[in-house]
Every structure is written in structure tokens, then in C-alpha cells.
N, C-alpha and C positions, 0 to 999 in steps of 0.2 A: 304340596309343591313337589313336583318331580323334575329331575334334571337328568338328561342323558347326553353324554358327549359322543357324537357319532361321526364327526367330520374330521378325518385325519389331516385334511388340508388346512385346518385352522391354524392361524399364527401361534407360535409357541408361547409368546408373551401373553396373548389373549387367553390361551388355555390356562396358563399359570394364574392369571387374574381370576378366571372362572373357578379354578380349583380353590383358590384362597377364599373366594366368596362362598363357595359350597361348604367348605370346612367351617367357616364362621357361622353358617346356618345349621350346623350339625348334620350335614348331608354327606354321604359317601358315594363316590363314583369309582367303579372298578372296570377295568378292561381285561378280558380273558382271551387267550389264544384259542384256536379251533378245538384243541384237545381239552379245553376247560381250565388249563392252568393259568394262574395270574401272571400277566406280563407287566402290569402297572397298577398300582393302587395308592390311594392317599391314606394318611394315618387314621382319619376318622372312619373310613371304610374298614380298615384293619380292625379297629376296636369293635365295630359292630359285628363283623363276621366272626370274630373270636367269641363274642357273646352268643351269637346264634348257634355255633357248633358246640359251645361249652368246652372248647380246647384251644390251645395256642397253636399258631401256625397254620390256620386254614388257608389252603392255597389252590383249591380246585372247586369250580362252581358246581360241578355235578355232585361232589360229596356234600356240599352245603345244601343243595336243593333236595338231594336224596334224604337228608336228615330232617329238613324243615318244610319242604313243599314239593312232594313228588309230582304233582300235576304240572308245575312249572318246569320241572326237570324233563318231563316228557315233551313239552313244547319246544324246549331248547334243543333237545336231541333230534327232534323231527323237523327242525326248520330247514328250508331249502336256501340256496345261495341268495335268492332274491327276496327272501321273506324278511319281514320286520314284525316283531311281536311287541305289542304294547300291552302290558298286563300289570296288575297291581294287586298284591296280596298282603294281608296283615298276618304276621308270623310271630309266635311266641318263642323267645329264645329258650334253649334248653337249660340255661343257667337260672331261668325263672326271674330275672331281674328287670327285664324290659321287653316291650313289644317292638317289633321292627316292621315298618311298611316297606316291602320290597317292590320297587317299580323296575320292570325289565324292558329294555329295548334291545332287540337283536338286529344288527345290521351285518351284512356280509361284506363289509369293506375289508379286503384282505382276510376274510374269514374270521374277523375279530367279533367278540361279543362285548357290548357295553351295558353295564347294569348300574342303576342308581339305587341307593339304599337310604331310607329315611326313618328315623325313630318315630314312634307312635305319633300320629297327627295331633292327638290331644296335648302332647308335649310342646308342640309348636305354639299352640294356643297359650300355654303358660309362658312360653318364651316371648311371645308378642308383647304381653303386658310387662314381662320381665325386662325387655329391652328398653322400655321407656323409664326405667328406674333411674334415679339420680345417683349414678355410681360410675366408677372407672373400670371395675372388673365385674363380670357376671360369671357365675359358676353353677353347674348342676352336679351335685355330689350325692353318692349313694350313702346308705346307712352306716357303712364302715368308714366313711370319710375319704373315699377315692373319687377323684374328679372324673366325671363322665363327659362333660362338655365345658368349654371355657371360651369366653369372648371378652373383648374390651382392650384396654390399653396395656396389654402384657409387655409389649416391646418397650414401652416407655418406662413402666414401673418396675418390671422384673427382668428385663433384658432377655425375653424369650418370646416365642410365638405362642399364641393361644393353644394351638393344637399340641404343642410340646408338653403342655400341662395335663393333657388327657391321660388317664391311667396313673397319675401321680397322687400321692397322699396330699390332702389339703394342707396338712401341717407344714409341708415343704415350702409353702408360700409365706408362712408366718415366721417371724423372728423366733429363734430358740428360746428367748426370754419369755415369750407369751404362749408357747405350745401347750403348757399345762392348763392355762386358762382356756385355750381353744378346745382342748379335749373335754373339759367340763361343759363348755358352751354347746358342743355337739350332743352331749348327753341330755342337756336341758331341752334342746329343740326336738330331740328324738322322743321325748315324753310329753312336752307341752305343745308341740306343733308350731311354735313360733320362737324366734330368737330376737329379743329387743336389741337395739343398737349396742354394740360392744366395742370398746376402744382397744385396738391392738397395734402391733408394729409389723410391717412387712419385712420379708427376708431380702431386703435390698441394701445397697451400700450405705444409705443414710438411715436405715431402719425407719422409714417414713411412717408417720402415724396414719392410721386408717380406722374407719368404722365398719364393722362387719354386722350385717343383718341377715336374717334368714326365715324361710317358711318351709314347713314340711308339706309335701304334696303326695297324696295317696294315689296309687295306680298299680301297675304291675311291680310290686315291691315298693318300698318307700324311697322317695327322692327328696333332697333338700336343695331348694333354690336359694343361692346366696348372692348378696351384693356386697362389694367392697368399694368404699368411696372415701373421700376426704372428710375430716371432721367438719361439722357445721360451722364451727368458729375456730379461728386460729388460736384462741385462748385455751382450748382443750389440750391438756398434756397428759402423758402417761408417766406415772412414777416408776422408777426403775424397780423398786420393790425387792424383797428377798423371799425366795422360796422357803417353804417349810422343808423339813428334812425329807419327808416322804415325797413331796413334789420334786425336790432336787434329785432324789434317787431315780425317779421316773425319767427325768430329762437326761441324766447321766447314762442310764442303761439304754435309753433310746438312741443316744449318741453313738454308743459302742455297737449296738445291734445294727445300726445303719452303716457301719463301717467307716465312720468319720475319724480322722486323726485329730488329736487335740492334746491339751494339757489340763490336768486337774491340779489346781493350787489349793493349799490348805493353810489357814491362818488361825492361830490360837492366841487369844487375849488372856494372858496369865493374870490371875487375881481378879477375874471377872466377878465372882460371887461377892467379894468384898466391895468392889466398886458399885455393883448394882444395889447392894444393901444400903448404901449411903444416899441413894437417889429416891425421890418420890415417884409415883406411878407416871406422872406426866413427863418428868425429866428422863426417866428410863425409856419410855416410848419414843421420845424425841431422839435420844442417843441411838437406839436401835435403828430408827429410820435413817439417821445420818450415816451410820455405819453402812447400811445397805446402799445408800446413794453413792457414797465414796467408793465402795467396792465395785459397784456396777459401772461407774464412770471409769475406774482404773482398768477394768477388765476389757474394755473395748466394745465394739458394736455387737458382737455375737456372744458376749459373755453371759453366763447364767450364774447367779449368785444364790447360795442356799445357806440357811441357818442349820448347821449340823448338830449343834449343842449350844448351851449357854456360853457365849463368847467364842464360839468356834464356827468358822465360816469356810465354806467351800466355794471355789470359783472355777467354772468350766468354760473353756474357750478353745477356738481353733489355734490360737497362738498364746503363748504364756505372757501374762502381765508381769510388770516389774514388781515382784512380791516384796522385795526389800524396801522399795520406795513406798509401796502401799502400807507395809507394816509400820514404817516410821510415821506416815500420815495418820494411821489409826491410833498410834500412841499419843500423838498430839491431840487428836479428837477426843479421846477418852479423858485425857488430862484437862481439857477445856470444860468438860462437864463435871469432873470431880477433881478440884484443884489439888487435893491432898494425895491423889493417886498418881503413881509413876509406873504405869503398866508397861510390861514388856510383851511384844507381839512376836511369837515364834512363827516361822513359815517354812513350808516345804512344798514340793511339787512332784508329780509323777506324769510321765509320758503315757498316753493311752494306747500306744502301739501294742497290739495283741501278740505280734510275732507268730509263733507256732500254736498259740492257745486257740481253742475253740471259742465261739461266742459265749457259750454257757460258762466256760471256765473264766473268761474275762469278766463276765457279769458277777460271778461268785467272788472273784478277787476284789472287785470294787465294793460289793456289799460288805465284805469283811473289813476292808479298809475304812469305810464310813463308820461301821460299828465301833471299831477300835479308836478312830479319831474322835467320834462323839463321846466316847467314854473317858479317854485319857489324853486327848489333844495330840499334838505333834509327837510326843513321846510314844503314845500308843500306835500312831501311824508308823513311826520308825521301827517299832518292835514287830511289825507285820512283815518285814522283809522288803520294805518299800524301795530300798536302794537297787534291788534287782528288777524293778518294774513290776508289771502285772504277773509275769512269770515267776518272779521272786516271791511274790505274796503266795501264790499257789504252792510253790516248793516249800516255803516256810510252814504253811498250814499242814502240808502232807507229813512233815516231820513230827507233828503232834497227834497223828492219828492213833497210834498205839495207846498213848496216855488217855486220850478221849474215850477210846473203847473200854479201857479199864474203869474209868469213872462211871460210864453208863452201866457196865456189867455189875459193878459193885453198888450201884444205886447211890453214888455220892452226890445227891442233889435232893432238894426238898420241893414240895409243892405248896404254893400259897393260893388261896381260893378267894376270888372277888365276886360279889353278888351281882347278878343281872336282875333288875326288878321290873315289874309291870308299872308303866308310868301313870296308869290310871288309879291304881289302888295301893301301890308301893309294896305289894307282896313279892317275895323272892320267887323268881321264875326258875333260875338255875344259877350255878356257880361256874366260873371259868377257872380251870386249874392252870396255874402259871409256874413255869420252871424257875427255880432259884438254885444255881450251881453253888456247890460248897467251895470254900476257900482252898487253894492249893497249898503246897509245902511252904510257900513264901507268906502265906496268910492272905494273899490277894484272891478275891473271887471275881471272875469275869462278869460283866453285865449279862443279863439274860439274852439281849440281842446279839452280843458278841459270841456268847456260848452257842446259841442256836445256829448262827450263821457259820461259825467254824465247823460245827458238826455237819451241816449240809455240804460245806466245801470239801470235806474229806470223805464224804459218802457214807455217813453213819446216821442219817436222818431216820431211817426205818427202825434202827435199833433204839434210838432215843424215843421215838413216838410210841413204840410198843412198851418200853419201860415206864413211860409216863402213864399210859393207859392202864397198865397193871396196878400202878400206885393209886390211880383215881378210882378204879373198881373197888379196891380195898377200902376206900374212904366212904363208899355209899352207905354203909350201916350207920355212919355218924351224922347223917343229915337226911331229911325227908325230901330235899330238893334234888333235881337232876344235876349232873356234873358234865361240863364241856371240856374237851381236850383238844389242843392244837395239833393238827396233822400237817406235815410238810407237803407242798405240792410235788416234791420228789417221791413221796411215798404213795400217794393216793391212786396212782394209775397202775400199781403193781398188784396182780391177782393173788400172788403168794402172800404179800403183806396183808391184804384184805382178809384172807383166810385166817391168818394168825390173829388178826384183830378180832374177828368173829369168834374164834375159839376162846379168846380172853373174856369177851363180854357175854358168853353163852349163859352163864348163871346169873347175870344181873337182871333185876326186874325190868320188864319192857318199858321203854320210854324214859329210863333214868340216865341214859348216856347220850351225849351229843358230841360231834366232832366239828371243829372249826378248821376249815381248809385255809391255810395261810398262803400269802403270796410272797413270802420271803424267798421262795424259789418257784420259778414259773413252771406250770404244768405243760409239758411238751406234747403229750398225746391226750387231747381232750376227749376223744371218743372212748379210749380205754378208761380214763378217769370217770366218765359218765357211767360206764357199765359197773365199775366198782362202787360208786356212790349209790346206785340203784340196789346193789346187793346189801349194802349197809342199811339203807332205808327199809328194805324188806325185812330186815332183822330188828326193826324198831329202834335203830340208831339214827337220831335226827342229825341233819347236816346244816352247817352255817358257813357262809362265805365271810371270811374275816377281812377287816380293813378295806371295805368296799370303796372304790373310788381312788384309793391311794396308789394302786399299781396300774401299770399300763394295760393289763389283761383283764381287769375286773369285769368290764361290761361283756367281754367275750365269754368269760366264765358263766355269767348269769344267763346268757343266751343258750349255752350248750349244756349246762349242768342243772339237774333238778335238785333244788335245795329248799329247806324249810325256813331258814332265816338268812338275813343279810345284815351284817354289822357295818354301819356307816362310819368311816374313818373319822377320828376325832378332829382333824383339821377342818373338816366341813362343818362340824358342830360348832367350833369356835367361830368360823367365818359367818355362820348363820346369825350369831348374836351381834354381828358388826355391820351387816349390810343386807339390803333386799336381794341383791344378787346371790349372796351366800345362802339366804333362805330359799331362793328359787332352786339352788342346786340340791339342797336337802329334800325339798318337796318333790323334785323330779326323781331323785333316787328312790324315795318312798313309793312313788307311783310306778316306777319301773319294777321295783321288787314286788309290789302288790299284783301287777299284771302278770308276773311270773309265778304267783301263788306263794310268795314268801313274805314273812313278817319282818319288820325292821327293828334293829337294835342300834341305839346311838351311843357311841363311846365318849369318854372324857367329859361326862356331865359333872360339873364341880359346884354349881350353884342352883338355887331354886329357880332362878330366871332361865337357866339352861334347860331344866326339866320342863318348865311350863312351855317354853318355846317349842321344844321337840314334840310335846304332846299336841300343841296347836297345829304343828305341821303334819300330824298324823302318824308319828313314829310310835310303835307299840311299847318298846322296852328300852331301858336305859342302863348304862354302866358307867361308874365313875366314883370319885372320892366322896361325892355327896351321899352315896348309898353305902359306902364302905371301901376301905383299902384292902388289898390282898393280905390275907392272914390265914392261919390254920383254922380248921373247923373243929371246935372243941366238943360240941354237943348238938343234938338235933335242934334245928332252928324253927321257931313257930312262924305262923302266917305264910306258909308256903302255898303258892298257887300252882295247880296242875297246868299242863299244856293248854295254851289258848291259841287258836288259829283264826 
């Protein structure tokens, strides 16, 4: 189909109707002045032209044709006043994501040029079948989750025009409560080629329930065709649910990175351990579910609720919930399950206004706050400088930098080693070295998560990483297995750090050391990180992506970095034992890693059933209490298996 608007006498309302129709069919129409510069264009055409040129702000037809189709440029430049050119060319965009069929009509009405653009004709074939789907919204999304075309009842459901969604992340159409689920779903469809119906909530006033389905289409780049419709039955409901700590952290950081204002509420159920100990497994599960439902309902339509620690809840929303009222309701709820318990629920909140802080600093402040709240509840949060907002947390952390530097320099920490085993024969593959900070003058030792996050916040991650590696290298004579060391995302892109690391491992036997790149801090320069990882691999230091799937950047890391292993986050391992959907996520992760040449490691394996399931899903290695808790390595360990790929 080609469309060209060539009659300037056409009624304006008619033209608008035609433009709306054209945009709905993913066609762009552009009018240029005689000098080639754009006088009028619609949003769909702008999206296509920018894809063609590989840059933003394309505004001249001659520049576009010079880059993409010199023959058509010559025709346009040589046209006479009376000439009309009808031509059609298939052009590959410079960004490599799509083909565009460019249909050109040149008329010299007031010396204007009218041009119609249409994405690859094969795409319309897909759309034809797509349009007959039983759905309210139709979407064409690229592999990164960006909407390339939208159609359907957007005005009714989301109070926007379909074309306004073009270029927007798909996640913006989905309720914040369900964005972590959406991210996992896109990962599944990216590896399996199909997304079975998934129940989600839309980002509209009523958080309307919807069913999302999708299909991967191969072409110039991968595209995902998605349908969003009403549930097949009115009886289908979505439970409010409670995020795991890692999922909640992803939502929280995404909220801040997108510049949203909001409130983070924290609730701490004191005496939770004693209460939980008096309940059986069924009662405890029911209590946790009820706490999640109560918190989600109190938080409002856009609230996201997370389990930060045992009896410790985080609540994220655009407006603050009445935490005092919720705390009283939680006290009554816990008492109804454990009549002898009279729990007290402490609460506090922080405004997420970043002020003069950078996005990176804001994220660091939130990570530190969650680590301290998870370890010590509201008392730990208050001790982080919470009263001063995000800036206060950063300022308070900065005051501890000198003391932290002294701890690292003096080596006042120990390492505990946890085995990673081959799931097929249970032989030890390697050990992960885990930092255990020593107690301070008060006798209190920070949790490892709190210690590492604080070190990263004050800019000492490189010093800690090198100190841990030095200690791990010294441990090699005590085991026949390899040893893995966690390296911060803040360190891995630095060439000077890599050189110091290579100097440390120069005398170690080849293949006996492994680094795990953590996502406690996001890698900002992936190209630089990729170059340093290649240097390490060339020196026989193996590389693993840690906690894969837990962070927002995991899939981008796997795409850009060459690694040997991918460690699947433990929340996915637990979910795999509970539902087919959870199993499909792990299966998809394994397939994604395998396609990148990496072997997979499953975290948090605690039972034989976990180990059997991971093996059935194709995961090669496992780590968890079933195989051993973190502990010192006292002597060489038998049954060690060398590297297997």
C-alpha cells in the first residue's frame, strides 16, 4: 500500500482523517519544501526517518536520500515543475533494525514534495493477521521493549493516541506492580519465540486487568507482536503479591532512573522471628500472603510492595500511604494469626526527590538504605541519615569513608568459601569467595550486603575488590578447585584496575581464578567493560555474570559482554519449584546463556528437589546450602572436577 497526499486543496478535516488512518496503518507521509527541508510530517514518519538515517532530527529529504538511496535523490533533484515521480524502493535502515519501503510522489504544487514511507511490506502481512486478533491493543515491539507501532483502543484504555506510544518503553503501559513480571516475560519470548497469555494490569486509573500474549517474528532484526485484551472470564483476578527484595530493588531503581517523584515507606514488624516460629508452614504462608494483600491495598493503585527482609516491608508509590494506619492494621493482622503475640510495627518514610544528586548517587543511596533496613529494620534505616533524604544518606556514608579505607587496607575482613558443584556428578567445580566484615569497636559487624554497598557508595570498590582477590590467590594452595571472586560493576570498566588485577593473578595456575561481575552497581560504560573482560579472559581468568535476572541490566550485559558463566538469581530458582511459569523463566535463561556460549549456575539450591529440577531444566552447575554453607577451606578437597564447557 502506498499513500501520497498531493492535493493542497483537500479539506483540512479530511486530511486529518487521512493522516490518522495512515498512522494507524504504520505509514508515514512527509511534505518537503523545494529546498528539501521538512515543512510538515506526522509522528510515524518521524520515527521511520530517524531509523533510516540512524540519527535524531532528520529534517532534509536530500540528506536522507543521499544516505539511503542516491538514485532517488538524483530523480528528485532533477525533477521539473510539471514532473511527477512515482517510484518505490526497499531501503535498509542504517540502524539495522528494520527495512523501509519508500514510495515517492513528487508534485510541483507550490514546489512541494510529498513522500510516503511504509515499513517492510512483509510487516503488513503480519499486521493483517494481527489485526484480526481478539484484543483491545495491538503492539509491535523491538527486542529492547521499545514500541515501534501501536494500534487499538489506546484513547479508551490509556487516555493517549496510539501514535503517542511509538518510541515509548512497553513497560510504561503496564502498572508498576507488574513491570518486573513483564521484564521476565519479554525475556521468555525472546528465547522461546512465543509468550503464552499472561495476566497483568494496565497503567490506567483503575489498573484494569488485561491479558498479554506475544509472538516473536524474525526479519530485519527481531520484532515482537503483542496483543493486549480483556481476560477471557471475569473471574480471573491478579493477586497483589509481594515482590522479592531483588525485584523490589529493580522497580525502585527504575522509578528513580525515570525521574518519577514518589515516597518510599518502610515497615518493620518487631518480633517477627518469634511470631513465625510459632506458626506451621501453611499458617506462615497465609500470613505472608495476607500482609502482602493488606500492604498493596493500603498503598494505592500504583504502589509496589516488596519483602525486604523477614517481617520488613517496603512500599513504593507516587504518594505516601497512611503508614501509621497500615502499621496498626498489620499489628492486628499478626495478632489474629498468633494470639499470644503483641507485635509492634515501626514505620518510616523517605521522599525520593533527588535534589542536586545525580541518578547514580540516588541509586546508591537507595541501595544502601535497603541493605541497612533489611539488616536492622527501621533502626538501621534511621542510622543511614534518613532524616536528610537521599542527600542525607550520601552525606552520612561519606563520613565513613576514612574508616572503611582503614578496614580494607588492614584486611579486617575474612573470606568464606561456598562450593559450586556439577549438578550431574556433584563434583566441586569451584568455590565462591564471600566477604565477611569483622566487627567494629561496638562489636557489631555489618552484613556483607550493607558493607559492600557502603564501600561502593563511598568509592572504594576497587580497593576492596583487589584486597579480596589478593586473599583469594593466597588461598589457592589449600584447594585443588578454582576460586571465584566478586568484582563490582564500578571496577570492571577501569583499565588501571584490570592491570592491577592481572598483576595479582600472574603467578596463579591458569584457569584457577574466576571473577563474578556483580550488579550491586551498574556498569555505565559497557564497551570499556567488554574490553577489560576480554583482557582477563585472555589471561585465563574466567568470567561469570552474577545474580542474572535480578537486576535491570542483566540481559543487556549478556548481550554486550563475553562471559563463561551465568549465575541465575535464586528468586528464579525458588519460583521454578512453584509454577510452570517459573520453570519457563529458568529454561529461557538457560537457553539465552547457552546461545551466548555461557554455562549456567543456579543459586539457592536447598533441597534435592531443587537440584533435580535445575538439572532437568538444563542448568549445568548449582550453589546452595544443599552442597555446603560458606566456610573456611581447611584442606585440599577431593572429587574436584576441572573446567567443563
